[in-house]
C-alpha positions, 0 to 999 in steps of 0.5 A: 506474460505482462507483469502489469496484468499479474500485479493487478491479480495480487491482493493484500489479505491478512497482511500478505500479498497473495494470488487467488486460486481462480486467478492462477488457474486462468494464468496457468490455463487450467480449470480452478478445480484441477489446480486445487486437486493438484494442491490437495494431493500435495498439501505437505508442500503448502504450509500456512505461510505458503497457502491459506483458505480465505474466509467468507467475509474476506471473499465478500470484501474482495467481491465488493472491492474488486468486483470478483464474480458472484456465485449467484451469477455463475462464479465460484461457489467455494472459498478460494485458496490464497497463495503467497509468493512462496506458495506460487513458487511451490506450484511450479513443482506440482504443475509441470507444463511449460506454461506453468513454468513460464507463468511462475517466472513472470509471477515471481518477477511481479512479486519481486517488483512489488517488493522493490516498489514498497521499499522505494515507497518507504524510503520516500516516506522517510525522506519526506518525514525528515524534510518536514522535521527539518523545516518545522524546526527552522520555522518554529522560531518564526512562528513563535515570533509571529505568535508574540506579535499577535498577542494583544497585550504584548503588542499594546504594552510595547507600542505605548511605552515606546518613544516616537522617533523621527522628525518632529514638526514644530507646532505652528503659532497662530 
């Protein structure tokens, strides 16, 4: 199973990375209702941090953002379950086919890769912030000097009181 395909089916809902029941059903090659029946028969294996049902508003938002099929055109009529990484792992204990086992391995790898990417992204943001701080401090003095030169009063006073230097051409007698 290609990790990129799986990563595209991982959404962020309520601050959790999750996969939705209908996407998992396609990957496991079972009907969504079959998957949900198996989950309902084993609800004690799925605490709220493993699985939750999304709200109608969240579903509406997903439909608009990710073009998930509409119930008016033959799509799902129920509000889907969202499975966290742990919930997907738990699915392997209730779906025992070889396909389910292989898909679960790929899904867990996709979650792990996304977690590594987010750590790398955070490290990159931290490095950029440190560079900005470093160079902002170095240029603060330059900016301050430029500001002083641009102030009209300071510039006029300094130039009017200064004595001219350099070669002076004597005035011609006519």
